[in-house]
C-alpha positions in Angstrom: 18.7 -3.9 -139.0 22.2 -5.1 -138.2 21.4 -6.5 -134.8 18.1 -8.1 -135.9 19.8 -10.6 -138.2 21.9 -12.3 -135.5 21.0 -14.8 -132.7 20.1 -13.2 -129.4 23.0 -14.5 -127.4 26.2 -13.2 -126.0 28.4 -14.6 -128.8 26.7 -12.2 -131.3 25.8 -9.4 -128.9 28.6 -7.0 -130.1 27.6 -7.3 -133.7 24.7 -4.9 -133.0 27.2 -2.0 -132.6 28.5 -2.3 -136.2 27.1 -0.3 -139.1 24.8 -1.9 -141.7 27.6 -1.5 -144.3 30.0 -3.4 -142.1 27.5 -6.2 -141.4 26.8 -6.6 -145.1 30.5 -6.8 -145.9 30.8 -9.4 -143.1 28.1 -11.6 -144.7 29.7 -11.2 -148.1 33.1 -12.5 -146.8 31.5 -15.2 -144.6 29.4 -16.5 -147.5 32.3 -17.0 -149.9 34.8 -14.2 -149.9 35.6 -12.1 -152.9 33.0 -12.2 -155.8 33.8 -15.1 -158.2 34.0 -14.8 -161.9 31.5 -16.8 -163.9 30.4 -17.2 -167.5 26.6 -16.9 -168.0 24.9 -20.0 -169.3 22.6 -19.1 -172.1 20.6 -22.3 -171.7 20.1 -22.0 -168.0 16.9 -24.1 -168.2 19.2 -27.1 -168.7 20.6 -26.8 -165.1 19.8 -30.2 -163.5 20.2 -29.5 -159.8 18.0 -26.6 -158.7 17.3 -25.1 -155.2 14.5 -22.6 -155.1 13.8 -20.1 -152.3 10.1 -19.3 -152.3 8.7 -16.0 -151.0 7.2 -15.9 -147.5 4.5 -13.5 -148.6 1.6 -16.0 -149.2 0.0 -14.2 -152.2 3.4 -14.3 -154.0 4.0 -17.9 -152.8 0.7 -19.0 -154.4 1.6 -17.3 -157.7 5.0 -19.0 -157.9 4.0 -22.5 -156.9 3.0 -23.6 -160.4 6.6 -22.6 -161.5 8.1 -24.6 -158.6 6.0 -27.7 -159.4 6.9 -27.5 -163.1 10.6 -27.4 -162.3 10.3 -30.3 -159.9 8.6 -32.7 -162.3 11.4 -32.3 -164.8 14.0 -33.4 -162.3 15.0 -36.3 -160.2 13.9 -36.0 -156.5 17.5 -35.5 -155.3 18.0 -32.7 -157.8 15.4 -30.4 -156.6 14.9 -28.5 -153.3 12.4 -26.0 -152.0 13.2 -23.6 -149.2 9.9 -22.3 -147.7 8.3 -20.9 -144.6 6.9 -23.5 -142.1 3.5 -21.8 -142.4 3.3 -23.0 -146.0 3.9 -26.7 -145.3 0.2 -27.7 -145.7 0.0 -26.3 -149.2 3.3 -27.9 -150.3 2.0 -31.2 -148.8 -1.1 -30.9 -151.0 1.1 -30.5 -154.0 3.3 -33.4 -153.0 6.3 -31.1 -152.6 6.7 -31.5 -148.8 9.4 -34.2 -149.2 11.4 -32.0 -151.5 11.3 -29.1 -149.1 13.2 -27.6 -146.1 11.1 -25.4 -143.9 12.1 -22.5 -141.7 10.6 -20.4 -138.9 11.1 -16.7 -139.6 11.6 -16.0 -135.9 14.5 -18.4 -135.6 16.2 -17.9 -138.9 18.8 -15.6 -137.5 22.5 -16.1 -138.1 24.0 -17.9 -135.1 20.9 -20.0 -134.1 21.0 -23.8 -134.3 18.1 -23.7 -136.7 20.0 -21.5 -139.1 23.2 -23.7 -139.0 21.0 -26.8 -139.5 19.4 -25.2 -142.6 22.9 -24.3 -144.0 24.1 -27.8 -143.3 21.1 -29.5 -145.1 21.4 -27.2 -148.1 25.1 -27.9 -148.5 24.7 -31.7 -148.4 24.2 -31.6 -152.2 25.9 -29.7 -155.0 23.6 -27.3 -156.9 23.8 -26.0 -160.4 21.3 -23.2 -159.9 19.8 -21.3 -157.0 16.6 -19.5 -157.9 16.0 -16.9 -155.2 12.4 -15.6 -155.4 12.3 -13.8 -152.0 11.8 -10.0 -152.5 11.6 -8.7 -148.9 14.5 -10.7 -147.6 17.3 -10.4 -145.1 21.1 -10.9 -145.1 20.9 -14.4 -143.5 18.8 -15.7 -146.5 21.0 -14.0 -149.0 24.0 -15.7 -147.2 22.2 -19.1 -147.6 21.7 -18.4 -151.3 25.4 -17.9 -151.9 26.2 -20.8 -149.5 24.4 -23.2 -151.8 27.6 -23.1 -153.9 25.5 -22.9 -157.0 27.5 -21.1 -159.8 24.3 -19.5 -161.1 22.2 -17.6 -158.5 19.2 -15.9 -160.0 17.1 -13.3 -158.1 14.3 -10.9 -158.7 16.4 -8.0 -157.6 20.1 -7.2 -157.9 22.0 -8.3 -154.8 25.6 -9.0 -155.9 27.6 -11.0 -154.8 25.0 -13.1 -153.1 23.1 -13.3 -156.4 24.9 -13.0 -159.7 22.0 -13.0 -162.1 19.1 -10.5 -162.0 15.7 -11.3 -163.4 15.0 -8.4 -165.7 13.4 -7.6 -169.1 12.3 -4.5 -171.0 9.0 -4.3 -169.2 10.3 -5.5 -165.8 8.4 -4.4 -162.7 9.8 -5.9 -159.6 6.4 -5.7 -157.9 4.4 -7.4 -160.6 4.8 -11.0 -159.5 2.6 -12.4 -162.4 4.8 -10.7 -165.0 7.9 -12.1 -163.2 6.4 -15.6 -163.3 5.7 -15.3 -167.0 9.3 -14.2 -167.6 10.5 -17.2 -165.6 8.3 -19.5 -167.6 9.9 -18.3 -170.8 13.4 -18.5 -169.2 12.9 -22.2 -168.2 10.9 -23.1 -171.3 7.7 -23.9 -169.4 4.3 -24.0 -171.0 2.2 -21.6 -168.8 -1.1 -23.3 -169.5 0.3 -26.8 -168.8 1.9 -25.5 -165.5 -1.5 -24.2 -164.4 -3.3 -27.5 -165.3 -0.6 -29.6 -163.5 -0.9 -27.5 -160.3 -4.7 -27.9 -160.2 -4.4 -31.6 -160.9 -1.8 -32.0 -158.2 -4.2 -30.6 -155.5 -7.0 -32.9 -156.7 -5.5 -36.2 -157.7 -6.1 -38.0 -154.4 -9.7 -36.7 -154.0 -13.0 -38.3 -154.9 -15.9 -35.9 -155.0 -19.3 -37.4 -154.2 -21.8 -36.4 -157.0 -24.5 -35.9 -154.4 -22.4 -33.4 -152.4 -21.7 -31.5 -155.6 -25.4 -31.3 -156.4 -26.2 -30.0 -153.0 -23.9 -27.0 -153.4 -24.7 -26.2 -157.0 -26.6 -23.0 -156.0 -24.2 -22.0 -153.3 -21.4 -19.5 -153.5 -18.6 -19.0 -151.0 -17.9 -15.5 -149.6 -14.3 -15.0 -148.5 -14.2 -12.7 -145.5 -10.4 -12.4 -145.6 -9.3 -8.8 -145.7 -7.6 -7.5 -148.9 -3.8 -7.3 -149.2 -4.2 -3.5 -149.0 -7.2 -1.3 -148.2 -10.1 -1.7 -145.9 -11.6 -5.0 -144.8 -15.2 -6.0 -145.6 -17.7 -3.9 -143.8 -20.8 -5.5 -142.2 -23.0 -3.5 -144.6 -21.1 -4.9 -147.6 -21.6 -8.4 -146.4 -25.3 -7.7 -145.8 -25.8 -6.1 -149.2 -24.0 -8.9 -151.1 -26.1 -11.6 -149.3 -29.3 -9.8 -150.0 -28.4 -9.2 -153.7 -27.8 -12.9 -154.3 -31.0 -14.1 -152.7 -33.2 -16.0 -153.4 -31.4 -17.7 -156.3 -28.1 -18.3 -154.5 -27.1 -19.2 -150.9 -23.9 -17.7 -149.5 -21.5 -19.5 -147.1 -18.8 -17.6 -145.5 -15.2 -18.8 -145.3 -11.9 -17.2 -144.1 -8.2 -17.7 -143.4 -8.6 -17.5 -139.6 -11.4 -18.0 -137.1 -11.0 -14.4 -135.9 -11.9 -13.2 -139.4 -15.2 -15.1 -139.2 -15.8 -13.8 -135.6 -15.6 -10.2 -136.8 -18.8 -10.7 -138.8 -20.7 -13.1 -136.4 -23.5 -10.5 -135.8 -24.4 -10.0 -139.5 -23.9 -13.8 -140.2 -26.4 -14.6 -137.5 -28.8 -11.9 -138.6 -28.8 -13.2 -142.2 -28.9 -16.8 -140.9 -25.8 -17.6 -143.0 -23.6 -20.7 -142.6 -19.9 -20.6 -142.2 -17.4 -23.2 -143.5 -14.9 -23.7 -140.7 -12.2 -25.3 -142.8 -9.6 -22.5 -142.9 -8.2 -21.3 -146.2 -4.5 -22.1 -145.4 -4.9 -25.8 -144.9 -4.4 -29.0 -146.9 -8.2 -29.7 -146.6 -9.2 -26.4 -148.3 -8.8 -27.9 -151.8 -11.5 -30.6 -151.0 -13.9 -27.8 -149.9 -13.3 -25.5 -152.8 -14.0 -28.3 -155.3 -17.6 -28.6 -154.0 -18.7 -25.1 -154.9 -19.1 -23.3 -158.3 -17.6 -20.0 -157.3 -16.2 -17.7 -154.6 -16.6 -14.0 -154.0 -13.4 -12.4 -152.7 -11.4 -9.2 -152.5 -7.9 -9.2 -153.8 -6.8 -11.0 -150.6 -3.9 -13.3 -150.0 -5.8 -16.5 -150.7 -7.5 -15.2 -153.8 -4.3 -16.1 -155.5 -4.6 -19.6 -154.2 -8.0 -19.8 -155.8 -6.7 -18.5 -159.1 -3.5 -20.6 -159.3 -4.2 -23.9 -157.6 -7.9 -24.6 -158.0 -10.7 -24.8 -160.6 -13.2 -22.7 -158.6 -14.6 -19.6 -160.4 -13.6 -16.3 -158.8 -15.7 -13.2 -158.5 -13.0 -10.6 -157.8 -14.1 -7.4 -156.1 -11.6 -4.8 -157.2 -10.7 -1.6 -155.4 -8.4 1.4 -156.0 -5.7 -0.1 -153.7 -5.2 -3.1 -156.0 -2.4 -1.5 -158.0 0.4 -3.3 -156.3 0.4 -5.7 -159.2 -2.1 -6.5 -161.9 -4.1 -9.7 -161.5 -4.2 -11.0 -165.1 -7.5 -11.8 -166.8 -8.5 -15.4 -166.4 -11.4 -17.4 -167.9 -12.3 -18.5 -164.4 -12.4 -15.0 -163.0 -14.6 -11.9 -163.5 -13.8 -8.5 -161.9 -16.3 -6.2 -160.4 -15.8 -2.8 -158.8 -16.2 -2.6 -155.0 -18.2 0.6 -155.5 -20.6 -1.0 -157.9 -24.1 -2.2 -157.4 -24.1 -5.7 -155.9 -27.4 -6.6 -157.6 -25.5 -6.2 -160.9 -22.8 -8.4 -159.5 -25.4 -11.1 -158.6 -26.8 -10.9 -162.2 -23.3 -11.1 -163.6 -22.4 -14.0 -161.3 -25.5 -16.0 -162.3 -24.5 -16.0 -165.9 -20.8 -16.6 -165.2 -21.3 -19.4 -162.7 -23.8 -21.3 -164.9 -21.5 -21.3 -167.9 -19.9 -24.7 -168.5 -16.4 -25.1 -167.1 
């Protein structure tokens, strides 16, 4: 680990020979020296100047975006900054948060690279009251940046003193349950959770005009997300075949995915069933226009299922499996859950009633 956090050049070559303990201490000293004494601010929600480090894991990124948007709308543009992975730029652009963001490439965010020092310089151009560090699987260079913000209050999901001096924790705290963590943050920052959800959905739709004819033409069409689950086995061809047959003839299914390779894996069964595929990829700014046209989407607990649940109005038919215990996806009026081992004809019946309910 010690060598992987430094730039791959001669200047930092010899750091690879030091122990992890030494490297951590080196970052502690480099980021600010001895731990500072501070007095906790009970009304931390009143901090005006906030910098937030969003997670690079996309499912967690989607869950926390409504929180980030709520914090941004309460502050002047110069008083709010998002630190995010470059891969997530299209989504932040759709939420009008791109201008309030600094983006990094994970491959070049090593201490000693020009990209790293540029990021540090940009962050330190302003004085911050609060650093909200929401990365869980992080590295020392990012923890260094959190402390280098100069913010007197640095809140994180896990204890990592002295880089972070406030740990997000309550009686029922589970570091892996990102939805529970978000709800705790909503309470901490006095944010109405329902309003945060509505504002996020509105943000992705405000510049779009949906043709009523196009909506009518997709009224009996359901999207099938072929993206693999966060954990567990991907869709099998037999499952795709069975779901399609179960929904016929009342519903037409159109496949969609996060990458073209995910669609290509099922090209044979898609061709056999004479199914169409939507080639707008899930992780794009345009995906929100696509999702608005359809009444619902069938999905495993995949990365982008959390985009559907947190940033769109589409109804979600969540196929659950035993591997989905990383964190609990809370119940939602726009979602029904169905066992992956269940009868897909029962799913089709359930979906018909659910999708035809008024929104």
